[in-house]
Backbone as CSV, one residue per row, in Angstrom:
resi,resn,N_x,N_y,N_z,CA_x,CA_y,CA_z,C_x,C_y,C_z
1,MET,-11.484,154.180,-15.122,-12.935,154.030,-14.879,-13.034,154.091,-13.337
2,ASN,-12.403,153.265,-12.689,-12.472,153.198,-11.166,-12.299,154.507,-10.489
3,GLU,-11.055,155.271,-11.076,-11.067,156.493,-10.443,-12.223,157.377,-10.711
4,LEU,-12.789,157.245,-11.828,-13.934,158.320,-12.249,-14.932,157.991,-11.200
5,LYS,-15.314,156.414,-11.039,-16.370,156.198,-10.078,-16.161,156.604,-8.766
6,GLN,-14.866,156.623,-8.370,-14.316,156.908,-6.987,-14.795,158.589,-6.805
7,ASN,-14.431,159.301,-7.996,-14.754,160.761,-7.820,-16.240,161.111,-7.732
8,SER,-17.179,160.370,-8.521,-18.424,160.576,-8.348,-19.053,160.176,-6.677
9,GLN,-18.256,159.214,-6.103,-18.757,158.995,-4.783,-18.552,160.184,-3.785
10,SER,-17.390,160.990,-4.206,-17.041,161.901,-3.233,-17.951,163.097,-3.213
11,LEU,-18.872,163.094,-4.091,-19.684,164.081,-4.015,-20.653,164.095,-2.770
12,ASN,-21.114,165.216,-2.219,-21.898,165.036,-1.070,-23.430,165.192,-1.462
13,ILE,-23.850,164.051,-1.606,-25.457,163.748,-1.665,-25.925,163.355,-0.363
14,SER,-26.803,164.309,0.043,-27.333,164.077,1.527,-28.095,162.856,1.629
15,LYS,-27.946,162.220,2.762,-28.662,160.932,2.987,-30.257,160.972,2.753
16,LYS,-30.664,162.206,3.113,-32.278,162.471,2.805,-32.578,162.395,1.571
17,ILE,-31.736,162.860,0.473,-32.040,162.663,-0.884,-32.161,161.290,-1.224
18,THR,-30.940,160.708,-1.019,-30.947,159.212,-1.327,-31.687,158.253,-0.668
19,LYS,-32.305,158.689,0.435,-33.562,157.802,1.119,-34.782,157.926,0.384
20,ILE,-35.003,159.520,0.087,-36.218,159.679,-0.522,-36.183,158.976,-1.934
21,VAL,-35.176,159.098,-2.622,-35.237,158.543,-4.065,-35.466,156.980,-3.929
22,GLY,-34.557,156.378,-3.023,-34.612,154.810,-2.802,-36.204,154.514,-2.555
23,ASN,-36.702,155.139,-1.691,-38.130,154.816,-1.137,-39.063,155.042,-2.435
24,THR,-38.824,156.068,-3.028,-39.826,156.265,-4.314,-39.611,155.152,-5.216
25,ASN,-38.388,154.911,-5.461,-38.143,153.797,-6.359,-38.696,152.500,-5.990
26,ALA,-38.645,152.124,-4.738,-39.046,150.986,-4.250,-40.646,151.017,-4.212
27,THR,-41.256,152.047,-4.334,-42.724,152.196,-4.082,-43.277,152.140,-5.497
28,TYR,-42.699,152.757,-6.464,-43.202,152.860,-7.883,-42.483,152.243,-8.975
29,ASN,-41.328,151.444,-8.531,-40.564,150.471,-9.308,-40.365,151.391,-10.708
30,LEU,-39.652,152.462,-10.196,-39.040,153.329,-11.442,-38.038,152.819,-12.297
31,ILE,-37.208,152.192,-11.538,-35.938,151.770,-12.297,-35.855,150.212,-11.831
32,GLU,-35.768,149.231,-12.661,-35.720,147.758,-12.348,-34.558,147.230,-13.051
33,GLU,-34.297,146.105,-12.932,-33.267,145.137,-13.531,-33.336,145.425,-14.998
34,GLY,-32.112,145.753,-15.494,-31.998,145.718,-16.901,-32.508,146.951,-17.672
35,ASP,-32.955,147.890,-17.020,-33.528,149.191,-17.563,-32.378,149.999,-18.074
36,LYS,-32.729,150.597,-19.241,-31.735,151.465,-19.908,-32.388,152.882,-19.948
37,VAL,-31.757,153.772,-19.147,-32.619,154.884,-18.726,-31.877,156.339,-19.445
38,LEU,-32.610,157.000,-20.155,-32.041,158.328,-20.794,-32.464,159.247,-19.891
39,VAL,-31.552,160.265,-19.333,-31.922,161.342,-18.427,-31.699,162.699,-19.122
40,GLY,-32.748,163.492,-19.250,-32.696,164.788,-19.713,-31.843,165.720,-18.716
41,PHE,-30.592,166.085,-19.270,-29.728,166.866,-18.411,-29.477,168.155,-19.033
42,SER,-30.159,169.172,-18.337,-30.255,170.435,-18.766,-28.810,171.026,-18.283
43,GLY,-28.406,170.713,-17.177,-27.267,171.444,-16.419,-27.651,172.233,-15.263
44,GLY,-29.115,172.103,-14.963,-29.437,173.054,-13.822,-29.467,172.034,-12.644
45,LYS,-29.939,172.698,-11.588,-29.657,171.960,-10.127,-30.328,170.677,-10.125
46,ASP,-31.455,170.659,-10.759,-32.316,169.532,-10.488,-31.957,168.209,-11.303
47,SER,-31.425,168.593,-12.615,-30.905,167.392,-13.444,-29.363,166.922,-12.997
48,LEU,-28.719,167.864,-12.503,-27.470,167.560,-11.847,-27.611,166.673,-10.705
49,THR,-28.603,166.961,-9.845,-28.834,166.056,-8.692,-29.190,164.626,-9.025
50,LEU,-29.942,164.731,-10.092,-30.580,163.450,-10.688,-29.529,162.570,-11.100
51,ILE,-28.542,163.132,-12.076,-27.522,162.139,-12.463,-26.628,161.575,-11.474
52,HIS,-26.339,162.520,-10.540,-25.431,162.075,-9.555,-26.120,161.027,-8.520
53,THR,-27.300,161.242,-8.192,-28.199,160.305,-7.387,-28.354,159.042,-8.179
54,LEU,-28.563,158.910,-9.457,-28.754,157.557,-10.301,-27.166,156.958,-10.312
55,LYS,-26.225,157.739,-10.277,-24.827,157.199,-10.198,-24.572,156.497,-8.975
56,ARG,-24.872,157.213,-7.805,-24.829,156.694,-6.491,-25.667,155.477,-6.344
57,MET,-26.855,155.390,-7.011,-27.804,154.385,-6.894,-27.352,153.139,-7.544
58,GLN,-26.473,153.160,-8.592,-25.968,152.124,-9.455,-24.963,151.292,-8.447
59,GLY,-24.326,151.950,-7.539,-23.500,151.277,-6.825,-24.272,150.529,-5.384
60,LYS,-25.379,151.064,-5.339,-26.053,150.597,-4.077,-27.272,149.549,-4.363
61,VAL,-27.981,149.542,-5.392,-28.984,148.478,-5.572,-28.519,147.252,-5.907
62,PRO,-29.352,146.053,-5.675,-28.901,144.912,-6.026,-29.312,144.244,-7.253
63,PHE,-29.344,145.394,-8.353,-29.836,144.887,-9.668,-28.890,145.978,-10.604
64,TYR,-28.842,145.461,-11.792,-28.010,146.361,-12.854,-29.039,147.199,-13.636
65,PHE,-28.516,148.423,-13.888,-29.341,149.028,-14.888,-28.168,150.136,-15.334
66,GLU,-28.504,150.909,-16.505,-27.504,151.786,-17.082,-28.204,152.951,-17.470
67,PHE,-27.674,154.169,-17.403,-28.239,155.357,-17.697,-27.209,156.322,-18.725
68,LYS,-27.786,157.147,-19.148,-27.131,158.084,-20.115,-27.562,159.581,-19.918
69,ALA,-26.778,160.537,-19.668,-27.366,161.895,-19.705,-27.228,162.464,-21.040
70,VAL,-28.297,163.380,-21.602,-28.445,163.797,-22.846,-28.668,165.370,-22.585
71,THR,-27.968,166.030,-23.090,-28.092,167.492,-23.148,-28.474,168.155,-24.389
72,LEU,-29.731,168.943,-24.505,-30.018,169.472,-25.687,-29.616,171.036,-25.928
73,THR,-29.133,171.352,-27.072,-29.015,172.683,-27.348,-30.209,173.203,-28.037
74,TYR,-30.468,174.834,-28.028,-31.598,175.199,-28.861,-31.200,175.724,-30.058
75,GLY,-29.806,175.670,-30.490,-29.543,176.380,-31.685,-29.176,177.906,-31.411
76,MET,-28.877,178.468,-30.299,-28.509,179.831,-29.715,-27.094,180.063,-29.755
77,GLY,-26.267,179.120,-29.955,-24.770,179.124,-29.950,-24.532,178.941,-28.397
78,GLU,-25.212,178.041,-27.648,-24.804,177.840,-26.370,-23.699,177.108,-26.284
79,GLN,-22.848,177.147,-25.148,-21.699,176.642,-24.802,-21.766,175.500,-23.624
80,VAL,-22.077,174.400,-23.958,-22.321,173.226,-22.866,-21.389,172.204,-22.951
81,GLU,-20.098,172.694,-23.456,-19.173,171.328,-23.343,-18.801,171.174,-22.039
82,PHE,-18.809,172.077,-21.126,-18.421,171.779,-19.724,-19.262,170.956,-19.111
83,LEU,-20.407,170.753,-19.472,-21.323,169.690,-19.003,-20.741,168.170,-19.320
84,SER,-20.251,168.085,-20.548,-19.440,166.788,-20.931,-18.293,166.644,-20.118
85,ASN,-17.661,167.696,-19.872,-16.359,167.501,-18.994,-16.694,167.039,-17.640
86,HIS,-17.899,167.578,-17.109,-18.317,167.222,-15.762,-18.625,165.819,-15.736
87,CYS,-19.540,165.397,-16.469,-19.932,163.905,-16.592,-18.649,162.960,-16.813
88,LYS,-17.649,163.428,-17.630,-16.773,162.580,-17.885,-15.710,162.563,-16.567
89,GLU,-15.676,163.486,-15.761,-14.995,163.609,-14.608,-15.483,162.596,-13.511
90,TYR,-16.872,162.379,-13.488,-17.514,161.597,-12.618,-18.058,160.281,-13.281
91,GLY,-17.503,159.818,-14.523,-17.856,158.580,-14.951,-19.105,158.448,-15.450
92,ILE,-19.856,159.483,-15.971,-21.179,159.460,-16.261,-21.264,159.703,-18.021
93,SER,-22.059,158.631,-18.455,-22.024,158.786,-20.080,-22.968,159.978,-20.369
94,HIS,-22.489,160.788,-21.267,-23.121,161.906,-21.735,-23.053,162.216,-23.313
95,GLU,-23.862,162.813,-23.906,-24.003,163.197,-25.260,-24.800,164.419,-25.406
96,ILE,-24.210,165.354,-26.230,-25.015,166.695,-26.560,-25.799,166.611,-28.020
97,ILE,-26.958,167.016,-27.939,-27.781,166.877,-29.171,-27.961,168.198,-29.637
98,ASP,-27.557,168.620,-30.554,-27.903,170.039,-31.344,-29.211,170.045,-31.926
99,THR,-29.876,171.042,-31.777,-31.376,171.101,-32.238,-31.483,172.496,-32.950
100,GLU,-32.511,172.779,-33.527,-32.906,174.251,-34.023,-34.124,174.694,-33.447
101,ILE,-34.439,174.201,-32.095,-35.635,174.695,-31.476,-35.957,176.085,-31.359
102,PHE,-35.019,176.780,-31.190,-34.972,178.201,-31.136,-35.603,178.974,-32.500
103,ASP,-35.093,178.423,-33.511,-35.513,178.915,-34.867,-36.809,178.602,-35.069
104,ILE,-37.005,177.260,-34.911,-38.342,176.556,-35.184,-39.447,177.540,-34.355
105,SER,-39.005,177.665,-33.006,-40.184,178.318,-32.247,-40.534,179.614,-32.777
106,LYS,-39.683,180.329,-33.429,-39.854,181.702,-33.738,-40.931,181.619,-34.992
107,GLU,-40.698,180.578,-35.782,-41.518,180.524,-37.083,-42.939,179.775,-36.664
108,LYS,-42.873,178.824,-35.591,-44.109,178.143,-35.535,-45.070,178.521,-34.410
109,ILE,-44.633,179.084,-33.417,-45.369,179.309,-32.136,-46.366,180.439,-32.546
110,ARG,-47.731,180.103,-32.000,-48.861,180.879,-32.302,-48.644,182.226,-31.425
111,GLU,-49.387,183.305,-32.014,-49.487,184.646,-31.170,-50.229,184.147,-29.802
112,ASN,-49.888,184.686,-28.778,-50.501,184.651,-27.380,-50.524,183.357,-26.828
113,SER,-49.852,182.197,-27.618,-49.790,180.902,-27.035,-48.494,180.877,-26.020
114,SER,-48.425,179.766,-25.202,-47.618,179.640,-24.158,-46.070,179.304,-24.990
115,PHE,-45.128,180.178,-24.943,-43.728,179.947,-25.450,-43.103,178.722,-24.821
116,CYS,-43.234,178.710,-23.452,-42.583,177.795,-22.632,-43.060,176.259,-22.878
117,SER,-44.431,176.294,-23.058,-45.119,174.999,-23.217,-44.627,174.502,-24.709
118,PHE,-44.571,175.512,-25.618,-44.174,175.019,-26.936,-42.751,174.392,-26.883
119,VAL,-41.824,175.143,-26.133,-40.457,174.806,-26.229,-40.204,173.417,-25.448
120,SER,-41.133,173.291,-24.359,-41.136,172.094,-23.582,-41.440,170.892,-24.420
121,ARG,-42.539,171.008,-25.188,-43.012,169.924,-26.081,-41.995,169.579,-27.151
122,MET,-41.284,170.631,-27.692,-40.320,170.272,-28.658,-39.128,169.383,-28.084
123,ARG,-38.622,169.841,-26.769,-37.559,169.389,-26.138,-37.917,167.975,-25.741
124,ARG,-39.313,167.807,-25.273,-39.587,166.316,-24.998,-39.557,165.326,-26.203
125,GLY,-39.967,165.992,-27.382,-40.242,165.185,-28.639,-38.604,164.693,-29.000
126,TYR,-37.766,165.685,-28.856,-36.237,165.203,-29.211,-35.757,164.177,-28.281
127,LEU,-36.127,164.300,-26.971,-35.812,163.246,-25.971,-36.377,161.927,-26.249
128,TYR,-37.583,161.833,-26.543,-38.350,160.824,-27.026,-37.821,160.100,-28.164
129,SER,-37.534,160.711,-29.263,-36.943,160.323,-30.341,-35.576,159.540,-30.096
130,PHE,-34.623,160.441,-29.380,-33.387,159.855,-29.141,-33.558,158.472,-28.307
131,ALA,-34.399,158.461,-27.433,-34.582,157.302,-26.519,-34.949,156.211,-27.350
132,LEU,-36.010,156.325,-28.293,-36.420,155.252,-28.882,-35.695,154.653,-30.035
133,ASP,-34.793,155.610,-30.493,-33.812,155.380,-31.499,-32.604,154.623,-31.022
134,ASN,-32.195,154.693,-29.787,-31.197,154.022,-29.240,-31.353,153.104,-28.214
135,GLY,-32.523,152.584,-28.123,-32.848,151.494,-27.281,-33.054,151.773,-25.755
136,PHE,-33.480,153.002,-25.344,-33.785,153.221,-24.065,-35.222,152.867,-23.824
137,ASN,-35.587,152.439,-22.550,-36.909,152.054,-22.408,-37.709,152.963,-21.414
138,LYS,-36.636,154.028,-20.820,-37.129,154.978,-19.755,-36.587,156.126,-19.909
139,LEU,-37.344,157.159,-19.726,-36.810,158.725,-19.668,-37.088,159.315,-18.329
140,ALA,-35.804,159.510,-17.815,-35.778,160.310,-16.488,-35.798,161.729,-16.555
141,LEU,-36.717,162.504,-15.768,-36.719,163.929,-15.807,-36.607,164.287,-14.283
142,GLY,-36.039,165.560,-14.251,-35.716,165.946,-12.834,-36.753,166.821,-12.162
143,HIS,-37.888,166.687,-12.332,-39.055,167.456,-11.603,-38.960,166.763,-10.089
144,HIS,-39.359,167.870,-9.253,-39.451,167.751,-7.979,-40.795,167.892,-7.168
145,LEU,-40.878,167.877,-6.045,-42.222,168.026,-5.274,-42.745,169.408,-5.617
146,ASP,-41.910,170.613,-5.432,-42.352,171.912,-5.805,-42.757,171.986,-7.208
147,ASP,-42.167,171.278,-8.015,-42.694,171.323,-9.457,-44.140,170.738,-9.490
148,ALA,-44.281,169.682,-8.807,-45.821,168.936,-8.873,-46.782,169.697,-8.296
149,MET,-46.576,170.272,-7.002,-47.409,171.247,-6.432,-47.790,172.424,-7.164
150,GLU,-46.692,173.243,-7.839,-46.864,174.227,-8.823,-47.860,173.771,-9.897
151,SER,-47.537,172.659,-10.459,-48.260,172.302,-11.796,-49.817,171.897,-11.248
152,PHE,-50.016,171.525,-10.170,-51.370,171.121,-9.615,-52.168,172.446,-9.481
153,PHE,-51.516,173.512,-9.050,-52.235,174.794,-8.607,-52.435,175.620,-9.879
154,MET,-51.369,175.333,-10.824,-51.548,176.035,-12.174,-52.725,175.564,-12.859
155,ASN,-52.823,174.162,-12.924,-53.936,173.416,-13.693,-55.270,174.010,-13.102
156,PHE,-55.330,173.936,-11.524,-56.534,174.278,-10.778,-56.942,175.575,-11.126
157,PHE,-55.950,176.648,-10.974,-56.378,178.054,-11.096,-56.793,178.398,-12.632
158,TYR,-55.829,178.064,-13.420,-55.659,178.520,-14.882,-56.331,177.745,-15.934
159,ASN,-56.411,176.290,-15.646,-56.804,175.494,-16.677,-58.165,174.656,-16.337
160,GLY,-58.569,174.857,-15.249,-59.917,174.242,-14.937,-59.828,172.898,-14.800
161,SER,-58.682,172.160,-14.373,-58.520,170.885,-14.139,-57.724,170.448,-12.893
162,MET,-57.738,169.269,-12.633,-57.082,168.894,-11.370,-56.102,167.721,-11.716
163,ARG,-54.967,168.254,-12.111,-53.778,167.261,-12.494,-52.597,167.764,-12.017
164,SER,-51.631,166.689,-11.965,-50.214,167.100,-11.365,-49.070,166.328,-12.354
165,MET,-48.051,165.879,-11.539,-46.987,165.017,-12.264,-46.991,163.800,-11.548
166,PRO,-47.169,162.620,-12.342,-47.219,161.388,-11.599,-45.688,160.969,-11.450
167,PRO,-45.324,160.067,-10.649,-43.889,159.624,-10.504,-43.509,158.812,-11.827
168,ILE,-44.556,158.219,-12.304,-44.119,157.237,-13.644,-45.542,157.094,-14.490
169,TYR,-45.116,157.283,-15.751,-46.267,157.135,-16.647,-45.757,156.619,-17.889
170,ARG,-46.747,156.161,-18.737,-46.336,155.678,-20.031,-46.652,156.573,-21.096
171,ALA,-45.729,157.108,-22.069,-46.173,157.930,-23.052,-46.931,157.117,-24.098
172,LYS,-47.425,157.749,-25.174,-48.294,157.054,-26.176,-47.332,156.233,-26.941
173,ASN,-46.064,156.658,-27.207,-45.119,156.087,-27.886,-44.550,154.759,-27.137
174,GLY,-45.055,154.374,-25.983,-44.597,153.275,-25.391,-43.428,153.482,-24.266
175,LEU,-42.845,154.693,-24.468,-41.643,154.802,-23.413,-42.167,155.392,-21.967
176,GLN,-41.659,154.712,-21.158,-41.934,155.222,-19.596,-41.070,156.357,-19.381
177,VAL,-41.830,157.257,-18.742,-41.241,158.676,-18.259,-41.219,158.545,-16.715
178,ILE,-40.081,158.578,-16.168,-40.054,158.545,-14.549,-39.581,159.960,-14.083
179,ARG,-40.046,160.176,-12.845,-39.370,161.369,-12.128,-38.752,160.664,-10.745
180,PRO,-37.682,160.145,-10.561,-37.042,159.916,-9.394,-37.112,160.887,-8.228
181,LEU,-36.808,162.227,-8.535,-36.805,163.397,-7.501,-38.208,163.902,-7.067
182,ILE,-39.333,163.232,-7.557,-40.600,163.802,-7.331,-40.906,164.025,-5.889
183,PHE,-40.414,163.422,-4.925,-40.743,163.723,-3.618,-39.669,164.431,-2.940
184,CYS,-38.716,164.960,-3.647,-37.609,165.784,-2.971,-38.003,167.338,-2.994
185,ARG,-37.725,168.087,-2.209,-38.061,169.604,-2.124,-36.852,170.163,-3.075
186,GLU,-37.330,171.201,-3.702,-36.444,172.158,-4.625,-35.252,172.623,-3.773
187,LYS,-35.399,173.011,-2.540,-34.272,173.594,-1.693,-33.259,172.401,-1.410
188,GLN,-33.726,171.106,-1.409,-32.648,170.151,-1.227,-31.636,170.050,-2.580
189,LEU,-32.382,170.160,-3.597,-31.508,170.072,-4.915,-30.768,171.329,-4.793
190,ARG,-31.087,172.435,-4.568,-30.307,173.623,-4.581,-29.163,173.470,-3.618
191,SER,-29.426,172.816,-2.528,-28.416,172.704,-1.491,-27.224,171.691,-1.924
192,PHE,-27.597,170.700,-2.701,-26.726,169.738,-3.361,-25.757,170.564,-4.069
193,ALA,-26.230,171.441,-5.083,-25.381,171.998,-5.995,-24.528,173.121,-5.403
194,SER,-25.050,173.623,-4.310,-24.150,174.758,-3.703,-23.086,174.161,-2.704
195,GLN,-23.495,173.151,-2.092,-22.524,172.554,-1.097,-21.338,171.695,-1.898
196,ASN,-21.651,171.430,-3.127,-20.548,170.606,-3.975,-19.862,171.725,-4.895
197,ASP,-20.335,173.060,-5.007,-19.767,174.000,-5.580,-19.857,173.748,-7.120
198,ILE,-21.035,173.141,-7.483,-21.088,172.965,-8.931,-21.581,173.898,-9.847
199,ARG,-21.000,174.113,-11.020,-21.511,175.103,-12.014,-22.838,174.825,-12.428
200,VAL,-23.789,175.629,-12.371,-25.196,175.437,-12.696,-25.658,176.245,-13.774
201,ILE,-26.381,175.580,-14.689,-26.953,176.538,-15.824,-28.410,176.861,-15.190
202,GLY,-28.807,178.188,-15.339,-30.025,178.606,-14.974,-30.819,179.125,-16.036
203,ASP,-31.755,180.167,-15.600,-32.679,180.692,-16.590,-32.012,181.405,-17.854
204,GLU,-30.830,181.810,-17.551,-30.235,182.312,-18.881,-30.168,181.516,-20.060
205,ALA,-30.329,180.277,-19.823,-30.344,179.239,-21.031,-31.613,179.125,-21.797
206,CYS,-32.735,179.635,-21.285,-34.087,179.560,-21.750,-34.260,180.455,-23.015
207,PRO,-34.683,179.873,-24.175,-34.693,180.545,-25.231,-35.705,181.811,-25.164
208,ALA,-36.612,181.820,-24.233,-37.448,182.895,-24.084,-36.664,184.167,-23.743
209,MET,-35.633,184.075,-23.160,-34.630,185.158,-22.687,-34.345,185.855,-23.933
210,ARG,-34.314,185.218,-25.063,-33.681,185.804,-26.310,-34.917,186.412,-27.251
211,MET,-35.919,186.412,-26.746,-37.180,186.867,-27.492,-38.014,187.835,-26.917
212,ASP,-38.370,188.766,-28.001,-39.321,189.991,-27.352,-40.798,189.346,-27.123
213,ILE,-40.805,188.704,-26.049,-42.311,188.183,-25.586,-42.625,188.313,-24.170
214,LYS,-43.921,188.375,-24.022,-44.349,188.568,-22.584,-44.042,187.179,-21.839
215,MET,-43.429,187.252,-20.834,-42.956,186.135,-20.047,-44.208,185.612,-19.284
216,PRO,-44.409,184.305,-19.099,-45.520,183.851,-18.408,-45.475,184.087,-16.802
217,HIS,-46.481,184.444,-16.385,-46.759,184.772,-15.149,-47.186,183.796,-14.125
218,ALA,-47.949,182.895,-14.536,-48.638,181.682,-13.954,-47.704,180.987,-12.842
219,ARG,-46.518,180.608,-13.322,-45.709,179.728,-12.625,-45.246,180.569,-11.381
220,GLU,-44.858,181.923,-11.797,-44.128,182.679,-10.737,-45.190,183.107,-9.681
221,ASN,-46.416,183.563,-10.061,-47.546,183.549,-9.015,-47.846,182.526,-8.164
222,THR,-47.783,181.371,-8.762,-47.971,180.024,-7.978,-46.812,179.628,-6.875
223,LYS,-45.617,179.990,-7.370,-44.467,179.875,-6.487,-44.632,180.894,-5.152
224,GLU,-45.007,182.075,-5.680,-45.130,183.243,-4.501,-46.476,182.903,-3.544
225,LEU,-47.485,181.996,-4.092,-48.528,181.849,-3.375,-48.154,180.635,-2.372
226,LEU,-47.490,179.683,-2.979,-47.186,178.465,-2.194,-45.930,178.823,-1.045
227,ALA,-45.082,179.836,-1.425,-44.175,180.313,-0.573,-44.822,180.870,0.717
228,LYS,-45.894,181.657,0.472,-46.580,182.473,1.597,-47.429,181.474,2.305
229,LEU,-48.134,180.332,1.640,-48.670,179.227,2.438,-47.864,178.566,3.467
230,GLU,-46.687,178.318,3.094,-45.624,177.469,3.766,-45.129,178.322,4.748
231,GLU,-44.969,179.757,4.698,-44.710,180.637,5.816,-45.629,180.420,6.927
232,SER,-46.878,180.353,6.754,-47.964,180.310,7.719,-48.182,178.727,8.171
233,ASN,-47.771,177.877,7.359,-47.986,176.508,7.644,-46.730,175.696,7.241
234,PRO,-45.804,175.677,7.960,-44.516,174.946,7.416,-44.578,173.471,7.008
235,ASP,-45.771,172.881,7.389,-46.013,171.298,7.160,-46.807,171.186,5.892
236,ILE,-47.107,172.241,5.160,-48.137,172.217,4.144,-47.692,171.301,3.049
237,PHE,-46.399,171.275,2.546,-45.970,170.438,1.572,-46.177,168.808,1.784
238,ILE,-45.930,168.734,3.271,-46.249,167.379,3.765,-47.578,166.890,3.535
239,SER,-48.500,167.819,4.066,-49.825,167.563,3.870,-50.442,167.489,2.331
240,MET,-49.952,168.256,1.590,-50.403,168.143,0.019,-49.756,166.909,-0.536
241,LYS,-48.626,166.516,-0.112,-48.170,165.262,-0.703,-49.065,164.101,-0.354
242,ALA,-49.404,164.082,1.015,-50.384,163.024,1.626,-51.622,163.136,0.732
243,ALA,-52.096,164.044,0.440,-53.478,164.570,-0.250,-53.187,163.839,-1.613
244,PHE,-52.269,163.922,-2.389,-51.932,163.382,-3.564,-52.276,161.830,-3.549
245,SER,-52.040,161.190,-2.386,-52.345,159.675,-2.353,-53.602,159.340,-1.679
246,ASN,-54.168,160.455,-1.437,-55.574,160.286,-0.712,-56.721,160.824,-1.375
247,LEU,-57.061,160.307,-2.611,-57.974,160.942,-3.432,-59.382,160.426,-3.139
248,HIS,-60.273,161.401,-3.081,-61.821,160.988,-2.870,-62.464,161.493,-4.063
249,THR,-62.396,160.929,-5.148,-63.010,161.361,-6.415,-64.718,161.481,-6.286
250,ASN,-65.229,160.737,-5.490,-66.744,160.908,-5.248,-67.071,161.993,-4.568
251,THR,-66.226,162.839,-4.223,-66.774,164.169,-3.666,-66.665,165.247,-4.404
252,PHE,-66.369,165.029,-5.816,-66.310,166.295,-6.892,-67.609,166.228,-7.679
253,PHE,-67.642,166.696,-8.753,-68.824,166.902,-9.548,-68.632,166.085,-10.813
254,ASP,-67.846,165.061,-11.068,-67.977,164.168,-12.183,-69.054,163.125,-11.866
255,LYS,-70.033,163.230,-12.757,-71.196,162.364,-12.397,-70.822,160.851,-12.592
256,THR,-69.725,160.522,-13.155,-69.411,159.056,-13.293,-68.723,158.672,-12.158
257,LYS,-68.417,159.386,-11.221,-67.727,158.904,-9.980,-68.566,159.211,-8.784
258,LEU,-69.890,159.579,-8.893,-70.674,159.946,-7.750,-71.142,158.518,-7.109
259,ASP,-71.414,158.508,-5.810,-72.003,157.326,-5.250,-73.603,157.482,-5.206
260,ASN,-74.197,157.097,-6.344,-75.593,157.528,-6.402,-76.516,156.127,-6.901
């Protein structure tokens, strides 16, 4: 086990990522003494960065917590055993949960509804159930700052609401959902995977790729918009991040918030 822990420490996690996650944890108390954290581990760059950052964090913080990475299969014959081998190599507890999400989605999803949203809800449901059944009090997800900004603009443009992704919230079932990477940029997580030459699962694992459906365009359009905005204003993500903590609710149209 000592050898495995030493191997995990050899991965090159940038000081910037560890500092951001450390500050986020200190500000929002995402992980505390005695926490038992379940991590949704898809094998993508985001969740890979998350499990290794938490592994590094275990050896740095002055309190004890434990975590376990869980990978869901969709019932499409995915070969994800290499993720278990990766976690074993670096001393990270891991389990694969086989589901029938793919077949269920073909039967249950309504015409013209969002396939991605449906699969996401199903996936979250499996993670919630596993966490509650196995004594975990927190579920960690790998969302980053780009995800939060994209979510905000998608809700703003397409759903007529102003909402994003909080660093921590309590689900209706009592489980706390945390996002330790929420202030990291996507490019930082991509760099972590590439610098360490880690095999990464990408969009090819998405069930939508196996179905004859119209792919959602909202997120891709929003990504392109934000990329163009950042080209003209390189500090725009810094400004938007600050804005998310500087809300003036009495300047909008909700009559319950007005100063009158």
